[in-house]
N, C-alpha and C positions, 0 to 999 in steps of 0.2 A: 846276488844272493849267495852267501860262503858256500864253497863247496858243490857249486851249480856247474853243469854243462852250458857251455855256450860254442856257437861256433865262430866267434868272433866278428864275422861278417857275412854276409848273404841272409839265410833263415833268423837265425839268432843271433845278432849283431850286438858289440858293445859299441857305441858311438860316443857316449858319455859316462861318466862318475859322477855321481852326486852325492850330496852330504849337507847337512846342517852343523855348522860351529857355533857352541855356545859357550858364554863366559859366565863369570858371576853377576850380581844383579847391577855391579857398577862398572864392571869391565868392557872391553869394545875389542871385538875383533879387529886386527891389523892384517893378516894374509893367511891364505891357504895354499898348500902345497900337496901335491899328490904324487906317489912312487909307484912305478910299475916295475916289478921283479920278475925275473923267470931263471931257472936253477937248471943246468944240465942235468938231462937224467941218466941213470945208471949208464954204463957203458962209455959215456964221454967223460973227457976230461972235464974233474968238478971245477965248478966256478959259477958265479952271478952274471946277470946282466940286467942293465938299466934302461929303460926307453925313454929316449932324448924327445922325445915328439915326431922324427923322421929315422931313427934307427935305435940300433942296441949299442950300448958300450959296457966295457967292463967299470966303468967308475959310476959310485954313487950317485943318481942323478933325481932330483926333483923336481916337478912341473906345475907352473903358476894356475890356480884354480882360479876362476871370477865368480864374485860375487851376484847371485841372481838379480839383484836390483841395483847392479852398476856400482855399486862400492861397499867396501868393509866398512861399516859406522855405526854398528850396535853390537849389543851382547848376543844376539840369536841370528844367524847370518848362513841363509840356504845359499849352497855355493853349485857350481858346475866346471868339471874339466871335461873338454871335448878334444875327444883323439881324434886328431887330425888325419891320422894316415892309418885306419882301422886295419887295412889289410896287411901293412909292416907290422902294428903293434900285437897281432894277433896271429900272425903267419905260423907259428911253430905251435903244434899239437901238443901240449903238455899244461902242466900246471902252471900260472902266473899267479901273482902276489902282490896284492893293493894295499897301499897303505895313505895315511894323511896325516901332514904336520900342520899345526895351528898355532899361530902368534897372536899375541893379544898385545894393547898399545900401554901396558902398565909402567913398564920399565925400557929404555932405549934397548933395542933388539928383542924387547915382548918376553912375557912367558911363554913355554914352549911347551906344547902336546901333541905325542906321536901315538895314534890310534894303532891298536893290534892290526896283525895284516889279516888279510882276506884272501882266502884262495879259491881261484876261479881255474876251473878245467876248460880249457880250449880242444874241442873234438868235432872234426869234421867227418869221420869216417864212420859210416853206417855198420851197423852190426850185422853178423853173418847167421843165419840160421838153416839147419837142414832137419827133414824128418827120417827117421830112422825105423817108425811102426807106424801105422803101416805101410809096409815094402812092396807090396804087389797092388796091381789094379784093381783086384777084386778079394775080398775076405768073407767066410762064414760069418765071424763076428770078430769084433776088434774091443778086446778086454781093456787095452791100453793103448794109450797116443802117447810117443816117446821122440826126442830128437836131442837134436844139439844147437847150443848158441854160444857166442862168442862176442867177443867189440874188442878193438884194437885203438889206438898202439896201446903196446904191452905197458901195464903199470896205470896206464891212464884210463880206458875204457871201462865203464862198470856199466853192468846190465841192471835196470830196475825192475823189468818183469817181463814175462814172455806170453804173448797170447796166442790163441789159435780159433783158428773160423773153421765151424763145419759147415759145407754146404751141399745138399744131395741135388746132385746135376739133375738138370729135367726137371726139378719138382717147380711147381705152383709156386709163388712168393705167398699166396692167399692159403691159409690154413683154417680149417673149421675143428 
């Protein structure tokens, strides 16, 4: 999902990239390729890097997807690219960009369509949180509960929401 946060591997992995290629009623899909790109964040030398299936290079690289039914031979083809080394593909906590390139069999070399890029964010660093009030073990009243929350790495982490839980110590779980 575009703009979504993933761990890349572990809890919220990305081991496959899936899609469906379609062509007009008389067209036949010939092949599908996938590109995974990352760009250095601010503070590092500018540059794009492309995933080869096992490492990152500076040359624009496209990876071959496979038709889910075994061969590209119709106008409607679900396809899958299996990420062979997810720990390498998603090792950097940063924005990654994925797009697909589809060829049909209409002419030699095919008509080509390239999808817009979808941005995903690899983020394995948990947010931090702190309570600023109440700030003592006991209070007569608590008119407000306040605190701080942050997410890193800088420019990538995004807090969606902050929840609090209030529990009365020693109280029975049964309420009447």
